[in-house]
TORLUM-52203 format. One record per residue (C-alpha): residue number from 1; residue in three letters; x, y, z. Coordinates in pm, 1 decimal, decimal comma. Layout:
BEGIN
+-----+------+----------+----------+----------+
!  nr ! rest !        u !        v !        w !
+-----+------+----------+----------+----------+
! NUM !  ALA !        X !        Y !        Z !
...
+-----+------+----------+----------+----------+
//
This chain:
BEGIN
+-----+------+----------+----------+----------+
!  nr ! rest !        u !        v !        w !
+-----+------+----------+----------+----------+
!   1 !  MET !   1798,5 !   1025,3 !   -411,1 !
!   2 !  GLN !   1474,1 !    968,0 !   -571,8 !
!   3 !  ASP !   1128,7 !    993,0 !   -401,8 !
!   4 !  VAL !   1266,0 !   1196,8 !    -92,9 !
!   5 !  GLY !   1146,9 !   1541,9 !   -204,3 !
!   6 !  TYR !   1488,8 !   1666,4 !   -286,8 !
!   7 !  ARG !   1367,9 !   1828,9 !   -607,9 !
!   8 !  LEU !   1083,7 !   1996,0 !   -420,8 !
!   9 !  PHE !   1324,5 !   2096,2 !   -146,4 !
!  10 !  LEU !   1572,0 !   2260,6 !   -386,7 !
!  11 !  LEU !   1282,5 !   2442,7 !   -576,5 !
!  12 !  SER !   1174,5 !   2586,1 !   -245,7 !
!  13 !  ARG !   1512,0 !   2752,3 !   -209,1 !
!  14 !  ALA !   1525,3 !   2871,0 !   -566,4 !
!  15 !  HIS !   1314,5 !   3190,5 !   -540,2 !
!  16 !  ASN !   1586,4 !   3435,7 !   -613,3 !
!  17 !  LEU !   1696,2 !   3238,3 !   -927,6 !
!  18 !  LYS !   1572,1 !   3329,3 !  -1278,6 !
!  19 !  GLY !   1592,9 !   2974,8 !  -1403,7 !
!  20 !  PHE !   1590,2 !   2626,3 !  -1233,2 !
!  21 !  GLU !   1569,7 !   2269,8 !  -1344,8 !
!  22 !  ALA !   1634,7 !   1943,0 !  -1167,4 !
!  23 !  ALA !   1629,0 !   1594,0 !  -1297,9 !
!  24 !  ASN !   1710,5 !   1248,6 !  -1163,0 !
!  25 !  VAL !   1969,4 !   1070,4 !  -1373,0 !
!  26 !  GLY !   2048,2 !    717,7 !  -1239,6 !
!  27 !  GLU !   2144,2 !    769,1 !   -873,8 !
!  28 !  ASN !   2237,2 !   1130,7 !   -938,3 !
!  29 !  LEU !   2043,3 !   1452,5 !   -930,3 !
!  30 !  ILE !   2134,7 !   1707,4 !  -1196,0 !
!  31 !  VAL !   2042,9 !   2077,5 !  -1123,3 !
!  32 !  LEU !   2064,0 !   2358,5 !  -1354,5 !
!  33 !  THR !   2031,1 !   2717,8 !  -1247,3 !
!  34 !  GLU !   2035,5 !   3065,5 !  -1405,8 !
!  35 !  GLY !   2059,4 !   3398,3 !  -1228,8 !
!  36 !  ASP !   2281,7 !   3666,9 !  -1103,3 !
!  37 !  GLU !   2613,9 !   3551,5 !   -955,8 !
!  38 !  ASN !   2516,0 !   3629,3 !   -588,5 !
!  39 !  SER !   2190,2 !   3442,5 !   -620,0 !
!  40 !  VAL !   2356,6 !   3141,6 !   -783,5 !
!  41 !  ASN !   2641,8 !   3130,9 !   -524,2 !
!  42 !  ARG !   2381,4 !   3162,5 !   -241,9 !
!  43 !  PHE !   2186,5 !   2867,0 !   -387,3 !
!  44 !  ILE !   2504,7 !   2661,8 !   -423,3 !
!  45 !  GLN !   2577,8 !   2710,5 !    -53,3 !
!  46 !  ILE !   2237,0 !   2608,1 !     45,5 !
!  47 !  VAL !   2278,6 !   2286,4 !   -158,7 !
!  48 !  LYS !   2600,6 !   2205,8 !      5,8 !
!  49 !  SER !   2479,7 !   2273,3 !    362,9 !
!  50 !  GLU !   2110,3 !   2163,8 !    355,8 !
!  51 !  LYS !   1914,0 !   1854,4 !    241,3 !
!  52 !  PRO !   1579,7 !   1692,7 !    313,9 !
!  53 !  PRO !   1572,5 !   1452,8 !    601,4 !
!  54 !  LEU !   1562,5 !   1124,7 !    387,5 !
!  55 !  ALA !   1812,3 !   1244,6 !    124,6 !
!  56 !  GLU !   2162,6 !   1090,8 !    120,2 !
!  57 !  VAL !   2422,0 !   1325,4 !    -51,3 !
!  58 !  SER !   2766,4 !   1191,1 !    -92,5 !
!  59 !  GLU !   2912,2 !   1473,6 !   -312,5 !
!  60 !  VAL !   2812,2 !   1810,9 !   -463,1 !
!  61 !  ILE !   2986,9 !   1893,1 !   -793,5 !
!  62 !  VAL !   2957,6 !   2246,4 !   -934,8 !
!  63 !  GLU !   3021,8 !   2294,8 !  -1307,2 !
!  64 !  GLY !   2943,9 !   2568,2 !  -1568,3 !
!  65 !  TYR !   2667,5 !   2536,2 !  -1819,0 !
!  66 !  ASP !   2594,9 !   2741,2 !  -2127,8 !
!  67 !  GLY !   2257,5 !   2600,3 !  -2240,7 !
!  68 !  GLU !   1910,8 !   2723,3 !  -2165,3 !
!  69 !  VAL !   1748,9 !   2676,7 !  -1834,7 !
!  70 !  MET !   1377,1 !   2659,3 !  -1780,2 !
!  71 !  GLY !   1217,5 !   2937,4 !  -1571,2 !
!  72 !  VAL !   1150,4 !   2867,7 !  -1206,3 !
!  73 !  ARG !    771,2 !   2919,5 !  -1254,9 !
!  74 !  GLU !    766,0 !   2693,5 !  -1556,9 !
!  75 !  TYR !    960,1 !   2419,4 !  -1376,6 !
!  76 !  ARG !    731,0 !   2439,3 !  -1064,2 !
!  77 !  GLU !    428,9 !   2375,5 !  -1291,3 !
!  78 !  GLN !    609,2 !   2082,3 !  -1453,6 !
!  79 !  LEU !    712,3 !   1922,7 !  -1117,0 !
!  80 !  SER !    353,9 !   1979,1 !   -987,5 !
!  81 !  LEU !    229,5 !   1779,6 !  -1280,7 !
!  82 !  GLU !    477,9 !   1500,4 !  -1216,5 !
!  83 !  GLN !    373,1 !   1477,7 !   -853,3 !
!  84 !  LEU !      4,1 !   1471,2 !   -961,0 !
!  85 !  VAL !     89,9 !   1183,9 !  -1201,7 !
!  86 !  LYS !    260,5 !    999,1 !   -908,2 !
!  87 !  ILE !    -35,7 !   1047,7 !   -681,4 !
!  88 !  ALA !   -271,6 !    902,7 !   -965,5 !
!  89 !  THR !    -41,4 !    599,3 !  -1010,5 !
!  90 !  VAL !    -49,4 !    532,2 !   -629,7 !
!  91 !  GLY !   -425,7 !    560,2 !   -631,1 !
!  92 !  VAL !   -449,5 !    300,3 !   -916,8 !
!  93 !  GLU !   -214,6 !     69,5 !   -726,8 !
!  94 !  MET !   -419,2 !     99,9 !   -415,8 !
!  95 !  ARG !   -728,6 !     24,3 !   -607,4 !
!  96 !  ASP !   -578,7 !   -281,3 !   -754,0 !
!  97 !  ASP !   -458,4 !   -398,8 !   -406,4 !
!  98 !  ILE !   -811,4 !   -349,6 !   -265,6 !
!  99 !  LYS !   -947,2 !   -564,6 !   -553,3 !
! 100 !  GLU !   -706,0 !   -838,5 !   -477,6 !
! 101 !  MET !   -799,6 !   -836,6 !   -113,9 !
! 102 !  LYS !  -1176,8 !   -838,1 !   -199,3 !
! 103 !  SER !  -1109,2 !  -1139,3 !   -417,8 !
! 104 !  ASP !   -929,4 !  -1317,4 !   -122,6 !
! 105 !  ILE !  -1225,2 !  -1249,2 !    110,8 !
! 106 !  LYS !  -1457,7 !  -1376,0 !   -149,8 !
! 107 !  GLU !  -1257,7 !  -1699,4 !   -170,8 !
! 108 !  MET !  -1268,4 !  -1735,6 !    212,9 !
! 109 !  LYS !  -1639,7 !  -1689,3 !    195,4 !
! 110 !  ALA !  -1667,8 !  -1959,2 !    -54,4 !
! 111 !  ASP !  -1445,5 !  -2186,9 !    170,1 !
! 112 !  ILE !  -1682,8 !  -2132,2 !    462,9 !
! 113 !  LYS !  -1984,9 !  -2202,6 !    247,6 !
! 114 !  GLU !  -1828,8 !  -2529,2 !    133,4 !
! 115 !  MET !  -1749,1 !  -2625,2 !    498,2 !
! 116 !  LYS !  -2117,7 !  -2555,7 !    580,3 !
! 117 !  GLY !  -2218,7 !  -2785,0 !    294,8 !
! 118 !  ASP !  -1978,8 !  -3050,8 !    441,6 !
! 119 !  ILE !  -2134,1 !  -3028,0 !    778,1 !
! 120 !  LYS !  -2488,9 !  -3059,9 !    628,3 !
! 121 !  GLU !  -2373,1 !  -3362,5 !    430,9 !
! 122 !  MET !  -2228,7 !  -3517,7 !    760,9 !
! 123 !  LYS !  -2559,7 !  -3454,5 !    921,9 !
! 124 !  GLY !  -2741,1 !  -3627,5 !    647,5 !
! 125 !  ASP !  -2503,4 !  -3930,7 !    659,7 !
! 126 !  ILE !  -2562,2 !  -3953,9 !   1037,3 !
! 127 !  LYS !  -2944,6 !  -3947,0 !    978,2 !
! 128 !  THR !  -2916,0 !  -4212,9 !    711,7 !
! 129 !  MET !  -2711,3 !  -4437,7 !    946,4 !
! 130 !  LEU !  -2950,1 !  -4389,9 !   1233,4 !
! 131 !  LYS !  -3244,7 !  -4486,4 !   1004,5 !
! 132 !  LYS !  -3105,2 !  -4821,3 !    917,1 !
! 133 !  GLN !  -3324,3 !  -5089,3 !   1057,8 !
! 134 !  ASP !  -3151,1 !  -5397,9 !    937,1 !
! 135 !  GLU !  -2884,6 !  -5388,1 !   1209,6 !
! 136 !  THR !  -2913,1 !  -5543,9 !   1546,4 !
! 137 !  LEU !  -2990,5 !  -5334,7 !   1851,8 !
! 138 !  VAL !  -2635,5 !  -5387,7 !   1971,3 !
! 139 !  GLU !  -2479,8 !  -5264,7 !   1637,3 !
! 140 !  ILE !  -2709,2 !  -4968,1 !   1629,5 !
! 141 !  ARG !  -2603,3 !  -4876,1 !   1986,7 !
! 142 !  ALA !  -2234,0 !  -4925,4 !   1907,2 !
! 143 !  THR !  -2273,7 !  -4731,2 !   1586,9 !
! 144 !  ARG !  -2454,7 !  -4443,5 !   1764,2 !
! 145 !  ASN !  -2181,1 !  -4423,2 !   2021,7 !
! 146 !  GLU !  -1905,9 !  -4406,4 !   1753,0 !
! 147 !  LEU !  -2107,0 !  -4157,6 !   1549,8 !
! 148 !  ARG !  -2151,8 !  -3932,0 !   1855,8 !
! 149 !  GLU !  -1776,9 !  -3938,8 !   1921,6 !
! 150 !  GLU !  -1704,8 !  -3854,5 !   1554,9 !
! 151 !  ILE !  -1965,2 !  -3574,4 !   1551,7 !
! 152 !  ARG !  -1817,7 !  -3422,9 !   1869,1 !
! 153 !  ALA !  -1476,2 !  -3434,7 !   1720,7 !
! 154 !  THR !  -1595,9 !  -3296,6 !   1386,0 !
! 155 !  ARG !  -1789,4 !  -3021,1 !   1544,7 !
! 156 !  SER !  -1489,6 !  -2923,8 !   1760,9 !
! 157 !  GLU !  -1255,3 !  -2925,9 !   1452,5 !
! 158 !  LEU !  -1513,8 !  -2715,7 !   1254,9 !
! 159 !  ARG !  -1554,4 !  -2469,2 !   1532,5 !
! 160 !  GLU !  -1166,1 !  -2432,9 !   1550,4 !
! 161 !  GLU !  -1156,8 !  -2385,6 !   1162,8 !
! 162 !  ILE !  -1435,6 !  -2145,7 !   1149,2 !
! 163 !  ARG !  -1286,7 !  -1943,2 !   1443,7 !
! 164 !  ALA !   -949,7 !  -1950,8 !   1273,8 !
! 165 !  THR !  -1107,7 !  -1830,3 !    937,2 !
! 166 !  ARG !  -1292,1 !  -1553,8 !   1119,6 !
! 167 !  ASP !   -962,1 !  -1442,0 !   1279,3 !
! 168 !  GLU !   -795,6 !  -1447,4 !    938,8 !
! 169 !  ILE !  -1090,6 !  -1229,4 !    795,2 !
! 170 !  ARG !  -1052,9 !   -988,1 !   1092,5 !
! 171 !  ALA !   -672,8 !   -968,0 !   1043,5 !
! 172 !  LEU !   -718,6 !   -897,9 !    678,8 !
! 173 !  ARG !   -963,3 !   -630,6 !    742,8 !
! 174 !  GLU !   -728,3 !   -469,4 !    991,7 !
! 175 !  ASP !   -432,8 !   -509,3 !    750,5 !
! 176 !  LEU !   -648,1 !   -342,4 !    479,0 !
! 177 !  LYS !   -752,0 !    -65,0 !    710,7 !
! 178 !  GLN !   -387,3 !      3,2 !    829,1 !
! 179 !  TYR !   -268,7 !     -7,1 !    458,8 !
! 180 !  MET !   -554,1 !    225,4 !    344,8 !
! 181 !  ASP !   -476,9 !    455,3 !    644,1 !
! 182 !  ARG !   -100,2 !    464,6 !    558,2 !
! 183 !  ARG !   -164,4 !    519,4 !    186,8 !
! 184 !  PHE !   -418,3 !    798,7 !    241,4 !
! 185 !  GLU !   -190,5 !    965,2 !    505,9 !
! 186 !  LYS !     98,0 !    958,7 !    260,2 !
! 187 !  LEU !   -129,7 !   1103,1 !    -20,6 !
! 188 !  GLU !   -256,3 !   1368,1 !    197,4 !
! 189 !  LYS !     99,1 !   1464,5 !    299,0 !
! 190 !  GLU !    208,9 !   1463,5 !    -63,1 !
! 191 !  ILE !    -95,1 !   1670,4 !   -174,0 !
! 192 !  ALA !    -48,2 !   1913,5 !    116,6 !
! 193 !  LEU !    314,4 !   1953,7 !     23,0 !
! 194 !  ILE !    232,2 !   1997,2 !   -347,8 !
! 195 !  LYS !    -38,6 !   2261,8 !   -255,2 !
! 196 !  GLN !    207,7 !   2438,2 !    -21,0 !
! 197 !  LYS !    478,8 !   2437,7 !   -301,7 !
! 198 !  ILE !    248,5 !   2574,3 !   -570,3 !
! 199 !  GLY !     88,4 !   2835,3 !   -331,9 !
! 200 !  LEU !   -248,5 !   2674,4 !   -280,1 !
! 201 !  THR !   -236,9 !   2683,0 !     93,1 !
+-----+------+----------+----------+----------+
//
């Protein structure tokens, strides 16, 4: 029942009521109303026959209530504040997610830098081996041939690793973009809905 816009939906149908309150209690939604008998009965019929697309309603129970009920306008302001708090919370969560993704990208860059260092080190080792002059010509040629094969294999492996790392970074960027697009779209819809409900549009 929660986070499907049910309270906003009911509030939008409560214009003829004098008082209105709605609160989520566990899996239930408790609604208090105040107004003339016709307005209250009309509202009860709406509750029984209509609901938001994502809401699941198994039962509607109507009972009397003798306590005070908040005015419709006052409740509208309170609900608007609650929605703004939710929006702010989502914004903070998004910021934390982005920070975490930036940290992952930074780690990947460090890994690539380390791989470049390894390549450089391998090149240095090859040069050192080639500079050895104590070995016979046959040993030098044999060593050179072996090293060439190792270098080719290493370069091929490194190319594959670098290519895979680049693909991962691209995928992360795309995931981040899609994630941000979804979050911003959701925020824009919620803000537009809130504005609509509080009469700003």
